[in-house]
N, C-alpha and C positions, 0 to 999 in steps of 0.2 A: 786054536787052528780054525780058519773056518771052513766047513764045509760047502760043498756044490749047488747044495740049498740054500744057503746062505748068499753064497755068491750069484745066483737068480732072484732071488728076491729082493736085492740092494739094486738090481739093472731094472727088477718090476717099478719098483719103488721111482727110481730116478726115468723111464719111461714115461710112469702115467704124470710127474710132477712136471715134466716139458708137457706132454701135451695139455697139462688143465692151467698151464700161464700162457697157453698157445693159441688155443684152437677156443672158436667163440661158435661152434657149428654152423658157421657162413661160408659163404665160399670163395676160394681159394683159388689166385694163378692158376694153378694144376689141378685143381680136385673139386669139383661140388660141392651145395652146401646138404647134398643129402647122399653122399660120404661122408662129410666132415660129420654129420648125430651118427649115423652107423658107423663108424671107427668106435668115437668117443663111450659112446651108450655101449660097447662092447668092452674097455676100458675102465668105465666107472664099475662094472661088475665086474670085471676080471679081481679088478685090483679091491673090493666093497666085499667080495666073497673069502680071497685066500689070505688076505693080511684088511682086517676089519679097523685092528688099532692105529695100523699104522692109514688108512685111510684117512681116517678122522684125525690123524696130525697132521694130515696136509693142508688143510683149511689154516693151520699160521705160516702156508709160507706164501709167498706174494701168486699165489694164483688168482684169476681172472674172476669175475664175478661171474660170468654165464659157469664155470667148471663149480664154483662152491654153493651157487646154487642146487645142481644137482647131488654136490654130496650130500647138503642139508637136510635135503628130500629121503636120501636113499638113505642115511641116521636116522629121522626120526621116523622114517616107515616098517625101523626094521622093529623088532620086539628086544625087549632087555636093552643094550645098549651100557657102553661106560659111560662110572657115573660124571666123568670129565669133560665128554661127552658136550652136556648143556651148557655147560661155563662156556668152551670151545665156539658153540656154537650161539652164545647170547654175542660172544666178541665178534665172530667176523657179519651179522646182521647189523653190529652197530655202523659199522666201514660197510658197506654198501647203500648203493645211492635207495634213494625211498621209493623209486618207483619199482626198482627189482627186487625189492623182498614186497614188494604189495603183490607183485607176479609170482615170486615163489608162496605169498600163503596162499593166492587161489588157487594156483596147481596144486595144493595141497587137498584145500578144498573139494577139487575138480576130484584127485585120487585119492577121496576117502580119507585121508591121512587124518588121524581127530585124537588124538590118546591122547592122557594128560600132560603127558614132557611136550607133548604139540602146543597145546589150548596154552601151559604157563609160558611157553618163549613170546609168543602171540603177545598175549597178556603183557610182560612186561616192555616187548620194544615196544608198542603203544603206548604204554605208562612213560617212557623212557621220551619218547618223541617231543622235541619241544614245544611246539604249535603245532596240538590236535585238530585245533579249528582249522587252522591254513590247511590239514593236509586232507580232511575232510570237504574243504571248496576245491581243492586240487585234485585230491584222487578218489571222491565222492563212493564212487560205487565199489572203487579195491580197499576201502576204510570200511566201508557198511560191509563187504563179504567179512572183511580178516575179524569184524565186530561179530556177526551174527556166528563164523565160523568157530571163537572160542569164548562163543553164550555168553556175551558179555552183554551188561544194560547199562549205556553211555543214558547218563540222567541226566536232568534241564537242559537247555541249549542244547547241546551236539545230538542228545538223542533225537530231539524231536526235529532237529534237523538234515539226519541223515538218515529216518521214517517216515518225516511228516514233515516236511519242506515247507507248509506254507499254512502251516497249524497256526502259525502266529503273527500277529501284526508288528512286528518290532522284534530285532536281535539288542543282547545289550554286546554280546560282541562287536566289536568292530568288521572285522569281515565276512561273520556271516549276514552280516544286515548290508555291509556292500553287495554279495550278492541278491539277498533278497532285494532291493533297490537297481539294481544294474537293470531290470528284467523290467524296467518302465523308465528309470532314470539313468540318461547316458552318460552326466558326469559321474557316476558312482562305479562304475567297471574300471576306471583307472586306481582306483585301492585295490585290484585284484588280480592275483598273478598274472604272470605273463598268457599263458597258453588259456587261460579260462576267460577272462578279459576279453583276448583274440576273437574267439567264438559269440563274444555280446556287443563286440565292433560289429563283426557283419552283418552279426542277427539288426542292429539299429542302421545300419548303411552307413557308417560312417565310412573315409577316405581310407588308404592305405598310410598318404606321409603322413592324414594329421595325427590316428592314431600311433602312430608310431614316436611323431614329435610328443605325442599328450604321456605313453605309456613312459617311454626313454627312464626318470626316475626310478622306475620301478626294475626294470630288468637287471637281473645276475648277472655278474660275470661273465659264462656261459651264454646266455641268451645275447647283451650284446657280442661276442666273439661270432656267434653264428648269426645272427642278422647283420654284422658293421655292413657287406655288401648292399644286399638289397635294401637295405637303409641308403644306404650314398645315393642308388637307384632312383628313390622317390627326394629327394635331396634333406636327408635328416644324418645328421651326424652322430653313431653312438659310440662315444670315444669309451676304449678297451684297455682294460690296465693288463698290457698283454705280458709285460714281466712276472705277473702272480699264476698266470696259466701251466699246469702240470708242464712239463717241457715236453711229449707227445704230442699232447692237442695243440702245443703252440707250436709246433713243426710242422703239423696237419692243416693249421689254418698259415703257415708262412709257403706253403704248396700248394695248396690253392689259390694263391696270388698271382694274374698273369704274371712274365716277366716282364714288361716295365714297371711293372707294380712297383715289386721286389727291388731294382734298379732306382727306381725314386725311392721307397719308402728306408732304401738300405740304413742308413746307420740306426733307425728303432726299433727295425727289425733284429740285428742283429743286436744289437742292445737288449733289448730285451730276451732275446735267449738265451743270453753270456747268463745274465742275469738270474732266471729262471732256472739253468742249471750250476753256477754256485750257489744257488738256497742248496739249491738237489745232492750236491761236492757235501756241504754245508762242514766241520771241523776236519772232514778229508783232504779239501783242496788241497793239491799241490804236493802231495803225500804220495803219490803213486809210483814217483821217481820217470825213469825213462817208456815212455809206452809210446807202439803206432798203431795204426789200426787203417784196417782195408774193410772197406763199408762200400756196397754192391748198391749202384745206382742202372742195373739192367733194366730191362725190361719187366723183367716179372718181378723190378719192384714195386710195381703200381697196382698190383695185391690183385683186387678182380672189382665192379662197380659196387658190390654191398662194402668193400671195406678198399676203399678208393686212395691210394695208393697212401698205404700205412704202412705193408716193407719200409720201403723210403724212412718216411718218418720218422721211422723208429731207430733209420740209421743215421741220420741228420741230427736226432736230439743226443743220440749216441756218441757221434763227435763235438758238439760242444761239451756234453757230461764230463769225456776223459780231458778233451783240453782244458778241462778246469778240475782236474783227477790230477792228471799227471804234473813233475817239475818239468818235463821236456815232452812236449807231442808234436809227432806228426802224423797225419789225414793220409792216407792213396782211397781215392775213387774207383772204382776201376772203369769208368770212362776216358778217366786221366784230366778231370775237370778239375782245374784250383781254387773255385768260386763255390763252400759248400751252397749260399746261397740262392743260385738257383740249378740247384739239382731237379735231374727232372729223366725219371724210367727211360731208358733205350739204350739199342742193342745188347751185345749178347753178352756172356760173363765170363770174362777172362782170371778167373781168382788165382789159376795155379803163380802166372804172369807176378799180378800184384805181390801176392805171397813173396815172392823172393825179390823186388822191392823192398816191402816193408823186413827180412829178416838180412839184409842188407848189411842192414846199420847196427844190427844185437840190441833193439831195446830189449829191454827187461822184461816189458807184456806185448805181447803182440795181441789185439784184440780182434777178433773177426768178425765182420757183422751183415750176412750176408743169409740166402733163406736155403743156400746148397749144394745148389742146380748150377755145375762148375761144368761148362761146354765147350769153354775158344781154349784150348782143344780139353773133349772131358778126357777127366781124372788126372789131367796133368798137379791141382791144386793135392790130392789126394798124394800123391807120388812126391812134391816136392815137400808134403809135411814128413812122408818115414821117412826119406834121406835123411832130411833135415835131421828129424829126432834119439833118429838110428847111428847113425853117422856124422853130424858134426855137431850134435850138441846132446851125446846119447847123457851128458849132466843135468841135461834141462835148464840149463841156465834162463835159456829167454821159454819166460814161463807162454804158455800161447793156450786161448780158448776161443771157441766159435760159438754164436752168440745167432741162435736162430729163429724169424718173428713168426716162423709161419710152419704151421701142422700141416703134417705126411698124411695122408688120408690112411692112405696105402702102406705104408712101416709101420704104422700107429705107433708115431715118433713124431721128432725133429728130423728133416734129412742132414746126415752127417757126411765130415766131408772127407776122415781118418781116424776111424781106431786111434791112432796115437796120438790123439789129440781131443781132450774134454769139449762139449758141446752140449751146451741149456737152453735151455727155449727165451726167448723173452720176451713180452709185451711195450712193459713202459719202461720208459731209458731209469726215473729211479729206481730200478730194481738190480741194478749195474753188477752195482758190489756186490748186491747177497748173494748174485749169481755167479760171481767170478769166484765166492766161495762155494756157493755150491757144486759147481763145473768139477774141484775138483774128487770128487765122490765118485764121479765120473770117470776118471782118469785113472784106478784101480792102483792111488797109492793110500786111501782109506775104505776099507771094509763096512758092512753089514753094522757092527758094535757103533760104533762112530757114527753112522747113518742115522741110527733110530734116537742116538743118544744127541744129535745133531737138532731133529725134530722132535726131542723130549723136551730138550731147553726151551724152541722157540715156543713149542704150546704153552711153558709153563711162564714165557714173559708174557704172556696174551692175557 
């Protein structure tokens, strides 16, 4: 039998997991950045202090990099620590983007966290980089800071480049030599990473159109996508492999396009979204049976100026992923829109009515993707779900899961529609299958022992 304390612990860990998946400490539609950061800081302090083993284990979940970095910083700053923490931290660092990791190392240096574990992790991560010379050019000050913090002494050209870059008349490493030559040779800058070459181009007075045309072959996939519109205005075409993009990032790109552009490129964009969704579904494609989705495109799905259209992009990405996972699928947008490609944030949030429409067909699974601010009329969604669970489907033949892409700073959790339905935070659509699995713990059918076993299993597989 589980005790009351066990139930509280289970709820606390699930609450923290939702926050760590959704919140990045940035402004949201209903809360400012300061509120988000303050709320997150309290949660990290609370969970770290009360459940240190489970706090570390959440690194194995699909939490975002912002919270992963906070967890790692807190674990490294604590004396002692579990022996398995270092392996889990190293695994998570390997998954994070290099700029995020370098920022974490700089924050550790500013905080004075320089114990043996920290130095070993920094050393091993730098040693595992596929091209540290490339990093030294692209993130020079950050690499220099990390090397100093870990008490490392790079030998040869790399050490000279970091601490005395003009001490050599020539470098044998191509990227280092290109950086040296780019100070006086315009042609050399096109052998550098885009962000570094951009600065040299401005210094040499090279026009934007000429620069983009010549640097295009060296652009990364994300850089091509980010620059596609601005490059076209300068008369330069930067072809991006849209189908290879992560699903939510691709959805964000689609939503950033003007309505007429989406119409003109409809075939290309839909094909890319479906290909990305099929890749994310993998072997599970077509195995989920009958699925219905209620997708939030109300005005609050705009997000905020710093997370522009992020909640709507998550809903659009989930639409295409659920379509790929399901044997039979029906997607219902709050606005009643029939064409997902033309989704835009508009109008109120009549969740209750759309949930009724979705339940009418009695699907095997209903997925609700919404920030949970049901307001047309307020509370109808919760009442619909209560009556459905207690009166119409007490056996739970229709599985219902609410996925929320927005952290509610005031509630220290994602906003829930009803205690009768499990809610999980979501950031990337690719995490949807795992989140549907995690949501069962919030439903009350499984308890602390199962949750601990789930987290330990996830950690052991990392």
